[in-house]
C-alpha positions in Angstrom: 92.0 85.1 -127.3 91.8 82.6 -124.4 89.1 83.7 -122.0 90.3 81.4 -119.3 91.7 84.1 -117.0 90.0 85.5 -113.9 90.4 88.4 -111.5 89.3 87.5 -108.0 88.4 90.0 -105.3 89.0 89.1 -101.7 89.1 91.5 -98.7 91.2 90.9 -95.6 91.1 92.6 -92.2 94.7 93.9 -92.4 97.8 94.0 -94.5 99.6 91.3 -92.5 96.9 88.7 -93.2 96.6 89.9 -96.8 100.4 89.5 -97.4 100.3 86.0 -95.9 97.4 84.9 -98.1 98.9 86.4 -101.2 102.3 84.9 -100.6 100.8 81.4 -100.1 98.7 81.6 -103.2 101.6 82.7 -105.4 104.1 80.2 -103.8 101.6 77.4 -104.4 101.1 78.3 -108.0 97.3 79.0 -107.7 97.9 82.5 -109.0 100.5 84.3 -111.0 100.1 87.7 -109.2 98.2 89.3 -106.3 97.9 93.1 -105.8 97.3 94.4 -102.3 95.3 97.5 -102.0 95.4 98.7 -98.3 93.4 101.6 -96.9 89.9 100.5 -97.8 86.9 101.1 -95.7 84.2 98.5 -96.0 80.6 99.2 -94.9 78.6 96.0 -94.7 75.8 94.2 -93.0 76.8 91.3 -90.7 74.8 89.6 -88.0 71.9 92.1 -88.2 74.0 95.2 -87.8 75.8 97.6 -90.2 79.5 97.6 -89.7 82.3 99.9 -90.8 85.9 98.4 -90.9 89.2 99.0 -92.5 90.3 96.3 -94.9 92.9 95.4 -97.5 91.7 94.2 -100.9 93.4 91.4 -102.8 93.2 91.5 -106.6 94.1 87.9 -107.5 94.9 87.0 -111.1 94.4 83.3 -111.9 92.7 80.9 -114.3 89.2 79.3 -114.4 90.9 75.9 -114.1 92.5 76.9 -110.8 89.5 78.7 -109.3 88.0 75.8 -107.1 91.4 74.9 -105.6 92.2 78.6 -105.1 88.8 79.2 -103.5 89.3 76.2 -101.2 92.8 77.5 -100.2 91.5 81.0 -99.6 88.8 79.7 -97.3 91.4 77.7 -95.4 93.9 80.6 -95.0 91.3 83.4 -94.4 90.5 84.6 -90.9 86.9 85.6 -91.7 84.0 83.1 -91.3 82.7 84.2 -94.7 85.4 85.7 -96.8 84.6 87.7 -99.9 85.6 85.6 -102.9 84.3 87.0 -106.1 85.7 86.0 -109.5 85.2 88.0 -112.7 86.2 86.7 -116.1 88.8 88.7 -118.1 87.2 89.5 -121.4 90.1 91.4 -122.9 93.8 92.0 -122.1 97.3 92.2 -123.5 98.0 88.7 -125.1 101.5 88.6 -123.7 100.3 89.4 -120.2 97.5 86.8 -120.4 99.9 84.2 -121.7 102.3 84.9 -118.8 99.4 84.7 -116.3 98.3 81.3 -117.6 101.9 80.0 -117.8 102.5 80.9 -114.2 99.3 79.5 -112.7 98.9 75.8 -112.3 97.0 73.3 -110.2 99.0 71.7 -107.4 
């Protein structure tokens, strides 16, 4: 099995910004699919204080070959100074789904 696929986590401040980012990434071919998970609460340290904020999580499915372009585009589109961009390799998956993911993700 090709181990080229990634799942990338990225939190956004609200559903509107999450939808805009997700749509751009899919339209530009940097990802085959993005799931939006609204309703999260994030507790984190920022600028010497602990904060608690509602967020929307993006689960982005892409490939290792597209990661750097995707990361760069996420940083350009994202409203945060330091957006969460964490990529995890896909070690197992349904071959037909992984093939679809790879076929529908390409560098611009």
